[in-house]
C-alpha positions in Angstrom: 26.8 -26.2 -16.1 25.3 -23.4 -18.2 27.8 -20.7 -19.2 27.2 -17.1 -18.3 26.6 -14.9 -21.4 26.6 -11.1 -21.8 23.5 -9.7 -23.5 25.7 -7.1 -25.3 29.3 -7.3 -26.6 31.5 -6.3 -23.6 35.1 -5.6 -23.3 36.8 -5.6 -19.9 39.9 -3.3 -19.8 42.3 -4.1 -16.9 45.6 -2.1 -16.5 48.1 -4.3 -14.7 51.4 -3.6 -12.9 53.0 -6.4 -11.0 49.5 -8.1 -10.5 48.9 -10.4 -7.5 49.0 -14.4 -7.7 45.1 -14.5 -8.0 45.1 -12.5 -11.2 45.4 -15.5 -13.4 42.5 -17.3 -11.9 40.4 -14.2 -11.9 41.0 -13.7 -15.7 40.4 -17.3 -16.4 36.9 -17.0 -14.8 36.1 -14.0 -16.8 37.3 -15.7 -20.1 34.6 -18.3 -19.7 31.8 -15.7 -20.0 30.3 -15.6 -23.6 30.3 -12.4 -25.5 32.9 -10.9 -23.3 36.4 -9.9 -24.4 39.5 -9.1 -22.2 42.0 -6.3 -22.9 44.9 -6.4 -20.5 47.6 -3.7 -20.5 50.9 -4.8 -18.9 52.0 -1.4 -17.7 55.8 -2.1 -17.4 55.6 -5.0 -14.9 58.8 -6.5 -13.6 60.5 -9.4 -15.7 59.2 -12.1 -13.4 55.7 -11.4 -14.4 56.4 -11.9 -18.2 55.4 -15.5 -18.1 52.2 -14.6 -16.5 51.1 -12.2 -19.1 52.3 -14.8 -21.7 49.9 -17.4 -20.2 47.1 -14.8 -19.9 47.3 -14.1 -23.6 46.4 -17.7 -24.5 43.0 -17.3 -22.9 40.1 -17.2 -25.6 39.1 -13.7 -26.5 41.9 -12.1 -24.5 44.4 -9.5 -25.8 47.5 -8.3 -24.0 49.1 -4.9 -24.7 52.5 -4.1 -23.2 54.3 -0.9 -22.0 58.0 -1.5 -22.0 58.2 0.8 -18.9 55.7 1.9 -16.4 53.7 4.9 -17.7 50.9 5.2 -15.1 47.3 4.0 -14.9 45.9 6.8 -17.0 48.4 6.1 -19.8 47.6 2.4 -19.7 43.9 3.1 -19.9 44.4 5.3 -22.9 46.5 2.8 -24.6 43.5 0.3 -24.3 41.1 3.0 -25.5 43.2 3.8 -28.5 43.5 0.2 -29.4 39.7 -0.2 -29.1 39.1 2.8 -31.3 41.4 1.3 -33.9 39.3 -1.9 -33.9 36.2 0.0 -35.0 33.8 -1.5 -32.5 30.6 0.4 -32.9 28.3 -1.3 -30.2 30.6 -2.6 -27.4 30.0 -1.8 -23.8 33.4 -1.2 -22.0 34.1 -2.0 -18.3 37.3 -0.8 -16.7 38.5 -2.7 -13.6 41.7 -3.1 -11.5 44.0 -5.9 -11.4 44.2 -6.3 -7.5 41.2 -8.4 -7.0 39.1 -5.6 -5.4 36.4 -5.7 -8.1 34.2 -9.0 -8.0 33.1 -10.5 -11.3 29.5 -10.2 -10.4 30.1 -6.4 -10.1 31.7 -6.2 -13.4 28.8 -7.9 -15.1 26.3 -5.7 -13.2 28.0 -2.5 -14.4 28.2 -3.8 -18.0 24.4 -4.4 -17.9 23.7 -1.1 -16.3 25.8 0.7 -18.9 23.9 -1.1 -21.7 20.7 0.3 -20.3 22.2 3.9 -20.0 24.1 4.5 -23.3 26.1 7.9 -23.0 26.4 7.7 -19.4 29.5 6.9 -17.3 28.6 4.1 -14.7 30.6 4.1 -11.4 31.0 1.3 -9.1 30.6 2.8 -5.7 31.8 1.2 -2.5 30.2 1.8 0.9 32.9 3.2 3.2 31.4 2.1 6.5 33.0 -1.1 7.5 35.9 -1.6 10.0 38.0 -3.5 7.6 38.5 -0.4 5.4 42.0 1.0 5.7 42.0 4.4 7.4 44.1 6.0 4.6 41.7 5.0 2.1 38.7 6.2 4.0 40.3 9.5 4.7 41.6 10.1 1.3 38.2 9.3 -0.3 36.3 11.6 2.2 38.6 14.5 1.4 38.3 13.9 -2.5 34.5 13.5 -2.3 34.3 16.8 -0.4 36.4 18.6 -2.9 34.5 17.0 -5.8 31.3 18.3 -4.2 32.6 21.8 -3.7 33.8 21.8 -7.3 30.5 20.6 -9.0 27.8 20.3 -6.5 27.5 16.4 -6.8 28.4 14.0 -3.9 30.2 10.9 -4.9 31.0 8.4 -2.2 34.0 7.0 -4.2 35.6 9.5 -6.6 38.6 7.2 -7.2 36.6 4.1 -8.2 38.5 2.1 -10.9 35.3 0.1 -11.8 33.6 2.1 -14.4 31.4 1.2 -17.5 30.6 3.2 -20.6 29.5 2.8 -24.2 32.4 2.8 -26.8 31.0 6.1 -28.3 32.6 7.9 -25.4 36.2 6.7 -26.4 37.1 9.9 -28.4 36.0 12.0 -25.4 38.0 9.9 -22.8 41.1 10.0 -25.1 41.0 13.7 -25.3 41.3 14.1 -21.5 44.8 14.7 -20.1 46.6 12.8 -17.4 48.7 9.6 -17.3 48.4 8.5 -13.7 45.7 8.1 -11.0 44.6 11.7 -11.5 43.4 10.8 -15.0 40.3 9.1 -13.4 39.6 12.3 -11.4 39.9 14.4 -14.5 37.4 12.1 -16.3 34.8 12.7 -13.5 35.4 16.5 -13.7 35.1 16.5 -17.5 31.9 14.6 -17.4 30.5 17.0 -14.8 31.5 20.1 -16.8 30.2 18.7 -20.1 26.9 17.2 -18.7 27.6 13.6 -19.3 25.3 11.6 -16.8 27.0 9.9 -14.0 25.3 6.8 -12.7 26.3 5.0 -9.4 26.0 1.3 -8.7 26.7 -0.1 -5.3 29.5 -2.7 -5.3 31.1 -4.9 -2.8 33.8 -3.4 -0.6 36.9 -5.7 -1.0 40.3 -4.9 0.3 43.0 -7.6 -0.2 45.6 -7.7 2.5 44.8 -4.2 3.7 45.2 -2.8 0.2 49.0 -3.5 0.3 49.0 -4.3 -3.5 48.1 -0.7 -4.5 50.5 1.3 -6.6 49.0 4.6 -5.4 51.9 7.0 -4.5 50.7 8.8 -1.4 52.3 12.1 -1.9 52.7 12.5 -5.7 49.4 11.0 -6.8 47.5 12.7 -4.0 48.9 16.0 -5.1 48.0 15.4 -8.8 44.3 14.2 -7.8 43.9 17.3 -5.6 45.2 19.5 -8.5 42.6 17.9 -10.9 39.8 18.6 -8.3 40.9 22.2 -7.6 41.5 23.2 -11.2 38.1 24.6 -12.0 37.6 26.5 -8.6 41.2 27.9 -8.9 40.3 29.3 -12.3 37.1 30.9 -11.0 39.1 32.3 -8.0 41.8 33.7 -10.3 39.0 35.4 -12.5 37.4 36.9 -9.5 40.8 38.2 -8.3 41.5 39.8 -11.6 38.2 41.5 -11.7 38.7 42.7 -8.2 42.2 44.1 -9.0 40.7 45.9 -12.1 38.0 47.4 -9.9 40.5 48.6 -7.4 42.8 50.1 -10.0 39.9 52.0 -11.6 38.8 53.3 -8.2 42.3 54.5 -7.4 42.7 56.3 -10.7 39.3 58.0 -10.5 39.8 59.0 -7.0 43.0 60.7 -8.0 41.4 62.3 -10.9 38.3 63.6 -9.2 40.3 64.9 -6.2 41.9 67.4 -8.4 38.8 68.9 -9.6 37.7 72.0 -7.7 34.5 71.9 -5.6 34.4 68.2 -5.5 34.6 67.0 -1.8 36.5 64.0 -0.7 33.4 62.1 0.2 31.9 62.9 -3.2 35.1 61.7 -4.9 35.1 58.4 -3.1 31.3 57.7 -3.9 31.6 58.7 -7.5 34.8 56.7 -8.0 33.2 53.7 -6.4 30.2 53.8 -8.6 32.1 54.5 -11.8 34.6 51.8 -11.1 32.0 49.1 -10.4 30.1 50.1 -13.5 33.2 49.9 -15.7 34.5 46.7 -14.2 31.3 44.9 -14.4 29.8 46.5 -17.5 33.1 46.5 -19.6 34.7 43.3 -18.6 31.6 41.1 -18.3 28.7 42.6 -20.4 25.2 41.2 -20.6 24.9 38.3 -23.0 21.8 37.1 -24.8 21.9 33.3 -25.4 19.7 32.4 -28.4 18.6 28.9 -29.1 17.1 28.5 -32.6 14.5 25.8 -33.1 12.0 24.9 -35.9 10.5 21.5 -35.4 12.8 19.8 -32.9 11.0 17.9 -30.1 10.9 19.4 -26.5 12.8 16.6 -25.0 15.8 17.4 -27.3 15.6 21.1 -26.5 15.4 20.4 -22.8 19.0 19.0 -22.8 20.2 22.2 -24.6 18.4 24.6 -22.4 19.3 22.7 -19.3 23.1 23.0 -20.3 22.7 26.7 -21.0 21.4 27.3 -17.5 24.7 26.0 -16.2 26.9 28.5 -18.3 29.4 29.9 -15.9 29.8 33.7 -15.7 30.9 36.2 -13.0 27.3 37.7 -12.8 24.7 35.1 -13.9 22.1 37.7 -14.0 23.7 39.1 -17.1 23.0 35.9 -19.0 19.5 36.0 -20.8 18.5 32.8 -22.4 15.9 32.8 -25.2 14.2 29.9 -27.1 13.8 31.2 -30.6 11.0 29.1 -32.0 9.9 29.9 -35.6 7.4 27.1 -35.3 5.6 29.1 -32.6 4.6 25.9 -30.7 2.8 26.0 -27.2 4.8 23.2 -25.9 8.1 24.9 -26.5 6.7 28.1 -24.9 5.8 25.9 -21.8 9.4 24.5 -21.8 10.7 28.0 -21.8 8.4 28.9 -18.9 9.5 25.8 -16.8 13.2 27.0 -17.0 12.1 30.7 -16.5 13.8 31.8 -19.6 12.6 34.0 -22.5 10.4 32.7 -25.4 10.5 34.4 -28.9 7.8 32.8 -31.1 8.3 33.9 -34.7 4.9 33.6 -36.4 6.3 33.6 -40.0 9.1 31.1 -41.0 10.9 33.4 -43.4 14.6 33.0 -44.4 15.0 29.9 -42.2 17.3 30.1 -39.2 18.8 33.5 -40.3 15.3 35.0 -40.2 14.7 33.4 -36.8 17.9 34.9 -35.4 17.2 38.4 -37.0 13.7 38.4 -35.5 15.4 37.5 -32.1 17.8 40.3 -32.6 15.0 42.8 -32.9 13.6 41.8 -29.6 16.7 41.7 -27.5 19.4 44.2 -26.5 22.5 42.8 -24.8 25.8 43.8 -26.3 26.9 40.1 -26.8 25.1 37.3 -28.4 25.7 33.5 -28.2 23.9 31.3 -30.5 23.4 27.5 -30.3 21.4 25.0 -32.4 18.6 23.0 -30.8 20.8 19.8 -30.5 23.9 21.5 -29.0 24.9 21.1 -25.4 27.4 24.0 -24.7 30.3 23.5 -22.3 30.0 25.2 -18.9 32.9 27.5 -19.7 31.8 28.7 -23.2 31.2 32.2 -22.2 34.2 32.4 -19.8 36.5 31.4 -22.8 34.8 33.5 -25.5 33.7 36.8 -23.9 37.3 38.0 -23.0 37.9 38.3 -26.8 35.5 41.3 -26.8 37.2 43.2 -24.0 39.2 45.3 -26.2 38.4 46.6 -29.7 42.0 48.0 -30.0 44.2 45.0 -29.5 44.2 41.6 -31.1 46.4 38.5 -30.9 47.3 36.5 -34.0 50.2 34.2 -35.0 52.7 37.1 -34.6 51.6 37.9 -31.0 49.6 40.9 -29.8 49.2 43.8 -32.2 47.0 46.9 -32.6 43.8 46.5 -34.7 43.7 48.5 -38.0 40.9 51.0 -38.3 39.1 48.7 -40.5 39.3 45.8 -38.0 38.0 48.2 -35.2 35.1 49.2 -37.3 34.3 45.6 -38.1 34.1 44.7 -34.5 31.7 47.5 -33.8 29.6 47.0 -36.8 29.1 43.3 -37.5 26.5 42.8 -40.3 23.1 41.3 -39.8 22.9 37.7 -41.2 22.0 37.6 -44.9 18.7 35.7 -45.3 20.5 32.8 -47.1 23.4 32.5 -44.7 23.4 29.5 -42.3 23.9 30.5 -38.8 26.7 28.8 -36.8 27.2 28.5 -33.0 29.2 31.5 -31.9 29.6 34.4 -29.6 29.5 37.8 -31.3 28.9 41.4 -30.8 25.5 42.7 -31.4 25.2 44.4 -34.9 
């Protein structure tokens, strides 16, 4: 009988805690596939399972890592990812699966092949929750998490808690940087990929539940709370930001009303109208000013710029109309102008390529007027929250926070904030958010 063989080097990562009896046969079948390696993490299983893991370690191309105590599924996955990173594998495709027999071998192989065809993407094995054999708790929990994920990012996933995932080893540093040690880690990975524009690909897989899913180690209360917290983190931040702005607006309105009411010949109605207008101008104009997003390009292809421009259109901001995106093209190319038109953003074609990137930016500065400027290279994909995280640093020219804590700026520092110099012709521009000169 001909052995199965993977077309690319594939490593199957399986975190295991007190695995079922079928686990040995399951791994034995996987170990017979050529060009496929097994990495098992014993996440603090009970002592009666020690012999099982010892036998498993004797399979060809199989490595067993051990946690002396249970640390959680997320921690087990990151232990495996750290081990793979230390091995220096540069071209391996990685598939993560569960130990409870709910992921068939054919689905593991399908996800590995799909991942090889889509480098840089996270491939998700997606069950179909339509059969009568599905436990009602699993069906209800998944529907709730799918709805919350959709409300958070606008993408509907049928199965947000899928443990069958495939990705290229180049994503290991990203996955290791994501916090979480238990089941919420997998949810945080999805949220991170959504926020940072990593493609999500879905592959239909068999819906398998062994013994009504009794072997699951999912803690109904604690793990559910952590998963919900991971899903609600981004909306909660946006809500908090909105409440702060509303509170600031109300405070300004109250102070202005009190001030104007003491001025003779100013009626109560005029005081309210003036206070409302002035408070709204101050709260929106001072706290969240307009931002010009400048993307510098010289000879980069349109398909590369497409990714950068597309990411910039997803930048989060309380008032999206205050974000003005410009393609700054010192190559003055028609195809780049068409790309800008397709996204309905600005195009600044510099006819003379003088002083390289600095000259390109200085030309753009002469054609734009927003008080803040964000600059990106052609091959940079900004995080969604780039402006949300950087703009608040410009709220005040008086106070600054350093290693000692908050302190008052010196006169020289205040002047520097107001009068940032134009880039010298020989200076290389860097991605940043800065005040307009």
